C-alpha positions as CSV (number, residue, x, y, z in Angstrom):
1,M,-0.1,0.2,-0.2
2,K,1.4,3.5,-1.0
3,K,2.1,5.5,2.0
4,E,0.4,8.6,0.4
5,T,-3.3,9.8,0.3
6,G,-4.6,12.6,-2.0
7,I,-6.6,15.6,0.1
8,P,-9.7,17.0,-2.0
9,R,-8.8,21.4,-1.8
10,A,-12.4,21.8,-0.9
11,L,-14.9,21.4,2.3
12,S,-12.7,20.7,5.3
13,Y,-9.6,21.5,4.1
14,Y,-10.1,25.5,4.5
15,N,-10.6,25.0,8.1
16,N,-8.6,21.6,8.9
17,Y,-5.7,21.3,6.7
18,P,-3.1,22.4,9.1
19,F,-4.2,19.6,11.1
20,Y,-4.2,17.0,8.2
21,K,-1.0,17.7,7.5
22,G,0.7,17.8,10.5
23,F,-0.6,14.8,11.1
24,F,-0.3,13.1,7.9
25,D,3.3,14.2,8.5
26,E,4.1,12.6,11.8
27,L,2.8,9.2,10.0
28,G,5.3,9.8,7.4
29,I,2.2,9.6,4.6
30,K,2.6,11.8,1.9
31,V,0.1,14.4,1.8
32,I,-0.9,15.0,-2.5
33,L,-3.1,18.2,-3.3
34,S,-5.7,18.6,-5.7
35,D,-4.8,22.4,-7.8
36,K,-6.9,25.2,-7.0
37,T,-10.1,25.3,-7.5
38,T,-11.0,26.8,-11.9
39,T,-14.2,26.9,-13.5
40,K,-13.1,23.6,-15.2
41,L,-13.0,21.9,-12.3
42,I,-16.4,22.7,-11.3
43,N,-17.5,21.8,-14.8
44,D,-15.9,18.4,-14.6
45,G,-17.2,17.9,-10.7
46,S,-21.1,18.5,-12.0
47,K,-20.8,15.7,-14.1
48,F,-20.3,13.4,-11.0
49,V,-23.9,14.6,-9.5
50,V,-27.5,15.6,-10.4
51,S,-28.0,19.4,-11.3
52,D,-29.7,20.7,-8.2
53,T,-26.7,19.5,-5.6
54,C,-25.0,22.6,-4.4
55,L,-22.2,24.4,-5.0
56,P,-19.6,23.3,-2.5
57,I,-20.3,19.6,-3.1
58,K,-20.0,19.9,-7.4
59,V,-16.5,21.2,-6.6
60,F,-15.6,18.4,-4.5
61,M,-16.3,16.4,-6.8
62,G,-14.0,18.1,-9.1
63,H,-11.0,17.4,-7.0
64,V,-11.7,14.5,-6.5
65,N,-11.5,13.9,-9.8
66,N,-8.4,15.8,-10.5
67,L,-6.7,13.5,-7.8
68,I,-7.5,10.7,-10.1
69,E,-6.4,12.7,-13.1
70,K,-2.9,12.9,-11.3
71,G,-2.8,9.3,-10.7
72,V,-3.9,9.1,-6.6
73,E,-4.9,6.1,-5.5
74,N,-6.1,6.9,-2.0
75,I,-8.5,10.2,-1.5
76,F,-9.1,11.4,2.0
77,V,-13.2,11.6,2.1
78,P,-14.0,12.3,6.0
79,S,-17.3,12.2,7.2
80,I,-17.7,14.9,9.5
81,Q,-21.2,14.2,10.7
82,S,-21.4,16.5,14.4
83,I,-19.0,18.5,16.0
84,G,-21.1,18.3,19.8
85,Y,-23.9,16.6,20.9
86,K,-26.7,17.4,18.3
87,I,-24.4,20.0,16.6
88,N,-24.8,18.3,13.0
89,N,-23.3,19.2,9.6
90,C,-26.0,19.3,6.9
91,S,-26.7,15.9,5.0
92,K,-24.4,16.5,2.2
93,I,-21.3,17.0,4.1
94,R,-22.2,14.0,6.6
95,A,-22.7,11.6,3.7
96,L,-19.8,12.4,1.6
97,P,-17.9,9.4,1.2
98,D,-20.9,7.5,-0.1
99,I,-21.3,10.1,-2.9
100,V,-17.8,9.8,-3.8
101,R,-18.3,5.9,-3.5
102,N,-21.8,6.1,-6.1
103,T,-20.4,8.5,-8.1
104,V,-17.1,7.8,-9.0
105,K,-16.8,4.8,-11.2
106,K,-12.9,4.2,-11.6
107,K,-11.1,2.4,-8.8
108,I,-10.2,4.1,-5.7
109,R,-9.5,3.7,-2.3
110,I,-12.0,6.2,0.2
111,I,-10.1,6.6,3.5
112,E,-13.2,7.7,5.0
113,P,-13.0,8.4,9.2
114,V,-16.0,9.4,10.5
115,L,-16.1,12.2,13.5
116,D,-19.2,12.0,15.5
117,K,-19.7,13.5,19.1
118,T,-23.3,12.7,19.2
119,E,-22.3,8.7,18.8
120,N,-19.5,9.4,21.6
121,I,-16.6,9.2,18.3
122,G,-14.3,11.8,19.2
123,I,-11.0,13.1,17.3
124,F,-9.3,10.6,18.8
125,D,-11.2,7.7,17.4
126,F,-11.4,10.1,13.9
127,C,-7.8,10.1,13.5
128,T,-7.3,6.4,15.1
129,Q,-9.8,5.4,11.8
130,I,-7.4,7.7,9.4
131,A,-3.9,5.4,11.0
132,N,-6.0,2.0,11.0
133,S,-6.3,2.6,7.0
134,F,-2.7,2.8,6.7
135,E,-2.1,-0.2,8.8
136,I,-0.5,1.8,12.0
137,Y,-2.1,0.5,15.3
138,D,0.4,2.0,17.7
139,K,-1.8,4.4,19.9
140,K,1.6,6.4,21.1
141,Q,2.5,7.2,17.2
142,I,-1.1,8.2,16.7
143,K,-1.4,10.3,20.1
144,K,1.9,11.8,18.7
145,A,0.4,12.6,15.5
146,M,-2.5,14.4,16.6
147,E,-0.2,16.8,18.6
148,N,2.1,17.6,15.7
149,G,-1.4,18.3,13.7
150,F,-2.8,20.5,16.9
151,S,0.6,22.6,16.8
152,Y,0.3,23.2,13.1
153,Y,-3.6,24.1,13.6
154,N,-3.1,26.0,16.7
155,N,-0.6,28.4,15.0
156,F,-2.3,29.1,12.2
157,L,-5.1,30.2,14.3
158,M,-3.5,32.1,16.6
159,M,-2.3,33.7,13.5
160,T,-5.5,34.1,11.6
161,Q,-6.8,36.0,15.1
162,S,-4.3,38.5,15.2
163,G,-4.9,39.5,11.9
164,I,-2.5,37.8,10.0
165,P,-4.6,37.4,6.3
166,Y,-5.7,33.5,5.6
167,I,-2.9,32.3,3.0
168,Q,0.1,34.1,5.3
169,A,-1.5,32.4,7.6
170,L,-1.9,28.9,6.3
171,N,1.9,29.4,4.3
172,N,3.5,30.2,7.9
173,S,1.7,27.4,10.0
174,L,2.7,24.4,7.3
175,D,6.3,25.9,7.3
176,G,6.5,26.0,11.2
177,I,6.8,29.6,10.9
178,F,4.9,32.0,13.7
179,E,4.2,35.5,13.7
180,K,1.2,38.3,15.1
181,K,0.2,41.9,13.4
182,N,1.5,43.8,15.2
183,I,-0.1,47.1,13.5
184,E,-3.7,47.2,12.8
185,L,-4.7,50.1,9.8
186,V,-7.3,52.1,10.9
187,R,-9.6,51.9,7.8
188,P,-13.1,54.1,7.2
189,I,-15.4,51.3,6.8
190,S,-15.5,48.0,9.0
191,L,-17.4,44.9,7.5
192,C,-18.1,41.6,8.8
193,I,-18.4,38.6,6.2
194,M,-20.2,35.8,6.8
195,G,-19.8,32.9,5.6
196,H,-18.0,29.1,5.3
197,G,-14.4,28.9,5.4
198,Y,-15.1,26.3,2.1
199,N,-16.8,29.4,-0.1
200,L,-15.4,32.5,1.4
201,F,-11.1,31.4,1.2
202,D,-12.1,29.5,-2.2
203,E,-11.1,32.5,-4.6
204,R,-12.9,31.3,-7.5
205,I,-15.9,30.3,-5.4
206,S,-16.1,33.8,-3.5
207,L,-14.5,35.6,-6.5
208,N,-12.0,37.2,-4.6
209,L,-14.5,39.1,-2.6
210,I,-12.1,39.1,0.8
211,K,-9.4,41.0,-1.5
212,K,-12.2,43.6,-3.7
213,L,-13.3,44.8,-0.3
214,E,-9.5,45.3,0.9
215,K,-9.0,47.1,-2.2
216,M,-11.6,49.5,-1.5
217,N,-9.6,49.8,1.9
218,I,-12.2,47.9,4.0
219,K,-11.3,46.6,7.0
220,V,-12.7,42.7,6.8
221,Y,-13.8,40.4,10.2
222,T,-14.6,36.7,9.3
223,S,-14.4,33.4,11.7
224,L,-10.8,33.2,11.4
225,D,-10.7,36.5,13.4
226,V,-12.7,35.5,16.1
227,P,-12.6,32.6,19.0
228,K,-15.1,29.7,18.6
229,D,-15.8,30.2,22.1
230,K,-16.5,33.7,21.5
231,A,-18.4,33.2,18.4
232,L,-20.4,31.2,21.1
233,F,-20.8,33.2,23.9
234,A,-22.3,36.4,21.2
235,L,-24.4,33.7,19.6
236,N,-26.1,33.1,22.7
237,K,-26.3,36.5,24.0
238,T,-28.5,37.1,21.5
239,G,-31.0,34.7,22.5
240,E,-29.6,32.2,19.8
241,I,-28.5,28.1,19.6
242,Q,-25.8,26.7,17.8
243,Y,-27.2,23.7,15.8
244,W,-25.3,22.9,13.3
245,A,-21.2,22.5,12.5
246,N,-20.4,25.5,10.6
247,E,-22.6,28.1,12.1
248,L,-20.2,29.9,14.1
249,E,-18.8,30.7,10.7
250,L,-22.2,32.7,9.8
251,T,-24.5,33.4,13.2
252,G,-21.5,33.2,15.5
253,V,-19.3,35.8,13.8
254,A,-21.7,38.1,12.8
255,A,-23.4,38.4,16.2
256,Y,-19.6,38.6,17.8
257,C,-18.6,41.4,15.6
258,M,-22.3,43.2,16.2
259,Q,-21.4,43.4,19.8
260,N,-18.1,44.2,20.1
261,K,-16.4,45.4,16.5
262,K,-18.7,48.4,16.1
263,I,-18.9,47.1,12.5
264,D,-20.8,49.4,9.4
265,G,-22.2,46.4,7.5
266,I,-22.5,42.3,7.2
267,I,-22.3,40.8,4.0
268,A,-23.6,37.5,4.4
269,L,-22.0,35.0,1.6
270,S,-23.5,31.8,0.6
271,T,-24.4,29.8,-2.0
272,F,-27.7,29.0,-4.1
273,G,-30.0,26.0,-2.5
274,C,-28.0,25.6,0.5
275,G,-30.8,24.9,3.3
276,P,-29.2,25.9,6.5
277,D,-27.6,28.6,5.5
278,S,-30.7,30.2,4.6
279,L,-32.1,29.8,7.9
280,M,-28.9,30.9,9.2
281,V,-28.6,34.5,7.3
282,N,-32.4,34.9,8.4
283,E,-31.6,34.6,11.9
284,I,-29.5,36.9,11.5
285,N,-30.9,39.1,9.7
286,Y,-33.2,39.5,12.1
287,H,-30.9,40.6,14.9
288,A,-28.8,42.7,12.3
289,K,-32.0,45.2,11.4
290,D,-33.1,45.4,15.1
291,K,-29.3,47.0,15.5
292,K,-29.9,48.9,12.6
293,I,-26.6,47.4,10.6
294,P,-26.8,46.9,7.0
295,M,-26.9,43.8,5.4
296,I,-26.3,42.5,2.1
297,H,-26.9,38.8,1.1
298,L,-24.7,37.1,-1.9
299,T,-25.8,34.0,-2.9
300,I,-23.7,32.2,-5.8
301,D,-23.4,29.2,-8.0
302,E,-21.0,28.4,-10.5
303,H,-22.9,30.4,-13.0
304,T,-22.4,34.0,-11.0
305,G,-21.1,36.6,-13.3
306,E,-17.8,38.6,-11.3
307,A,-19.7,42.3,-13.4
308,G,-22.8,41.6,-11.4
309,F,-21.4,40.3,-8.4
310,V,-18.6,43.5,-8.1
311,T,-21.8,45.4,-9.1
312,R,-23.5,44.4,-6.0
313,I,-20.7,44.8,-3.6
314,E,-19.8,48.9,-4.7
315,A,-23.8,49.9,-4.1
316,F,-23.5,48.5,-0.6
317,V,-20.3,50.1,0.2
318,D,-21.2,53.0,-1.4
319,M,-24.5,53.3,0.3
320,I,-22.7,52.3,3.6
321,T,-20.0,55.5,2.3
322,R,-22.7,58.1,2.1
323,S,-24.7,56.8,5.1
324,K,-21.5,57.8,7.7
325,K,-20.8,60.7,5.7
326,Q,-24.1,61.9,6.3
327,N,-24.3,61.1,10.2
328,L,-20.7,63.3,10.1
329,I,-22.0,66.1,8.9
330,K,-25.3,66.1,11.1
331,K,-22.8,65.6,14.4
332,Q,-20.7,68.6,13.1
333,E,-23.8,70.7,13.0
334,L,-25.5,69.3,16.2
335,K,-21.9,70.5,17.9
336,P,-22.9,74.5,17.7
337,L,-26.4,73.7,18.9
338,I,-25.2,71.8,21.5
339,K,-22.4,74.2,23.1
340,E,-25.0,76.8,22.7
341,K,-27.7,74.8,24.9
342,Q,-25.0,74.0,27.7
343,T,-24.2,77.8,27.5
344,E,-27.8,78.7,28.7
345,I,-28.0,76.1,30.9
346,Q,-24.9,77.6,32.7
347,A,-26.2,80.9,32.6
348,E,-29.5,79.8,34.6
349,R,-27.7,78.0,36.9
350,Y,-25.5,81.2,37.5
351,K,-28.6,83.3,37.8
352,R,-30.3,80.9,40.0
353,D,-27.3,80.7,42.5
354,K,-27.1,84.4,42.7
C-alpha cells in the first residue's frame, strides 16, 4: 500500500488542513493536494452529481476527479457527522464518502474516517480510523501525530486571530513560522463577512471577495478572526443557540462583530440552494435590523458572473459610505447647538445660584 493520500482542496480543507498536514506528516504519509478551483474543475465535478446539488459538493467532486487524474489511489474523504452533541453537519457533508463511492466509477480507495460526537466518536477515534487505514495501530504514534497536527492548527488559528491574512497564516503554519500582526490600520469602513471557509477562502467560488473589499480600503472580519468560544458566547447572548456544525462561521461571527467590533455592515455569502445557510442568514438579518446594521446577502453558484457580483458589492459599500458621511455632517451641525444649549444652562444656573 502506498503511504500517500490525496486531499481535495475543498470543504474541510479550508479550516482543517494545517491539522491534516501535521498529522499525516508525523505518520510518514505523503499528502498530495488537488489543484486550485477553476471553472473547468467545477464543470468536471458537476458531471458526477444531479443538477440541483449545491456548489460546494460539485466543487468537492471536481477536486476528487482532479486527484484521480493525477494518479492518486488513496483519497481522503472524511465524514464529519457532528462536532458536539446534536450539533450536526448538513446531510451532504455527512454522506460525503457515500456520494463519492456511488458516483465515481474509477478504482480508488477512499479514506473515510467518521467524526460523530453525538455518538461519542471523537477526534482520537477519527484519527485512529485514518491511521488504521494505513495499517498503523500504535496508539502512542497516533497520539504523537495528533499533537503535531494540533501544533500546526493552533499556530494557524493564533495567526488568523491576530489579523494575519488566511493564505499567509496557512503557509506560515505549514512552514513552522509564527508571527503576529503588530499594527492594525484604521480604515473608514469595517464589514463582517459571514460565510463558510470553503466558500469564502476559495478564491474562485468567492470571486476574490476579500481582496476586492481590501482594495476598497475596507477592514474585513471573518470567522477566523474570532475564537470559537467567543463566537458561541456572542451567539447565545443574542438568544440563539448553535445547531449546525459550521454555524459559528456565520451566525457566531456576525453576532460577535455586532456586539464587539463596531462594524458598519454585514455581508452574508452563501451558495444557492443551501437550506441551513438560508435559515442562518435570516436569523442574523433579524438581529441586524434590530441594531440598524446594513446587511446584504450574496448568493453564488457556478453561473454567477463577476460583473454583477462586483456591482452589488460596490453599491452596498457606497450606501454605507454615504450614510456615514451624512451622520458625520449631522454631528458637526449639532455641535454648535449643543454648545449653545450648554451655555444657556450654565447661565441659568449662575442666575439661580446668585
